[in-house]
Phi, psi and omega in degrees: 000157183296151184280354182247031182291323180100169188289308184298312183293326176297314179298320179294322180295318178293315182298327180282352180081014180285341174207164178260157176296322180300316179295316181299312183293321178297317177298317180298315180297319178296318179297317181298311182297321179294327184275343188303317181299333182257310185276317177057052183275338190247140172272320181220141172250148182244053189303304184296313182293319182294320179293324176294319178291326177293320178297321177295321177297321178297323177294319179295320178297318180296332180274001177098004179293137180228047173302149192299329180239028188299118177085003185269131178287134181224152174242151175234154180288150183279039164242012190243125184285129170238129181304130179088357179241147174286154173242095186272340179051045175083000187262155173277157178128168182265089182277137180286153176297146179281142183283341186211158175289147167290167180297324179299314179294322178300319180291321176298316179296319180300326178279356176094001182294148175253115184274112186275340180176180181245133188266156184290149177209148175293166184309116179056024175063030189284335196232157178274034173215147185251082182217150178180153184290347178286334186219353182095217182239128169276137188245160183275123182297343177285333176194113187294349177278357184239156177282149171281359186095186180198170009266353178272044185291325178295317178297316180297314180298320182295319181285317182297328179274358179076020178289324174222155181286340178195165180207164173256153174219189173224152188228107179252330175216028182116012193288350167262314186291321181296306179294332174296318179298319187274358176234006175077037183243168168267124179229134186244123166262108182286168170304141177308127177096347180292321177254122180299143183247009180307139014273009176254101187292338183219077189302119174053049177055040175086358181284326194251152174207153174279157177191176185264154168233130184206172180276335182232161178296316182297321179294318178297320180294320178299313180293323177295321175303321183292319188264350184278152178268342183286160178276356181291132176270108183294328180295330177298318177297317182293339185258007178236155181291143184281347189077178180280123185245154170267118186242124176269117176275104190254097183261344183295136179289129177298169178305127176223155177275000184218148183299141176216141184225138180283122181297138184303322180291322177293316178303312181299321182294318181289318177298321178299318177297322176300320178293321177299316180295323177295320178295332178280359174108002180276155175270107183250124179223151180285115180197132179244149176298158172277086187294327181058227181254038186302333185285350185297334182275352185297308189292315177302315185290320181287319180292322176295321177295321178295319178304316180291319180296326182291348179297338181267358182285126182296324182219103184297338181292341181277353181286153172306142182303325179293324178292320180299319179292320179297323178296319179294320178293328178298330178294340180262353189273345187312309182299336182275345183295314181297322178296320179296319180294323176292319181293333180304322181297320176294317180297320180300318181292315183292308182291326182293348179297339179296335180281358170287332183241358178220141177281322179216165176248137169248120184219161171299146172278320176230163178274341184229163168292177180306146179264154181294150171300136180088358182304329186257003182299132173077001180283151174288172176303313183295316181293324177297315180297317179299314181294322179295316179295320180299325182275325192223064180269354191268341191272322194291334179304328184281341171286319176302319184272347180073023184264156186278151176211145180236121171280136172236144177298139183244010180112188184244151174289175178297341178257009173087020179261140181291150172230160182222162172232148178249139174255120186241144179219178177291178184305135175061030179262018182308315180301321178292316180298318180291325177297315179294319178298321179293321177297319179293321180299323179298327178279316188276328181051047181295336181290348175278347180270133175228156179303147180298149178071010179244002180280000000 
């Protein structure tokens, strides 16, 4: 079967008996292995274990079991614990196997998914590029000279290239939405707490959450239904009309400590989507949130989280020099974390006032198109941060506030690289955001676009 069928249709095909899980999983593993020398999306493959789990899924299917993802190959990011597998989180070293599944993996297994492997991510998910001396560079299937983004870049590359129908990632400062934007995918950062993060009850001091990456809104909603703890059916939202909405087109760059400018092609792409939404009957007006100093809490919370994550690294000397410095700064950030969490409530009220006059926000996901592989090589910590902010200043305010956002593809640059826009809403507005994204998808049909040379 074609590699771009998608999650829902793949699950339906297996359930109907048109193919077996063993065949599907074997095909996925073969595609991944063939792509590794060029794309390098995966840190670990689970060939033997995945094929055994696929055979078990076929037995369950024969017995009449109809779990939602039964027998379907899925990938997870390498910050996610799988029993018997190491969780290196982009780092070099001999990491011990984890004794138990994370809650996210437990939910995927409960839904019948077969996890074929763990995808690449930069060290501790710090950067919007997926490169590191532990694994090399993960590349963008739209153009191998460019990054797929980060930090869930391996998951994005795997889905965009059709290696798996969907994957999970995590988003601490845009790490699902950024690579989704740069690879032409739908990526969802849920409201804080919607997806359980056990064994880490408060991922990165509340900045991070797990979420899905997929080619279509319905596929992303299906995967989110599987991994979410809430009783809300996200697919219901994706399958109903949103009604007439007030949409704030927010182009202003949020507060940054370093200059950032919206690239003209990205601006044009997002404005064009705004016009499409207006043509669909929505009230679209130019308005940006009062961001204020929302960014001040990013560094204490993220650096403190990195300090804690680094406790599991077998040999700290193997870390990137920038990571080593960030870990040391994290040791000093602790007292500021509590202040940031308290300040978050004030920021929520001030920034949240935009939802008094708008139902949702439409904003760029990134300020620039994808950056070349190697763009950040050899840069100092400060220079890396400056370059990262210049490329991706739009995503992180919503991590500070814990609010949901959905990246939708916004078209291609003049050189054929994907760009994205994010639809952001108040707390627990995922069904509305997915409904609007699905309406946009019917017009844009981004799921019909695939990277060149992969058809």
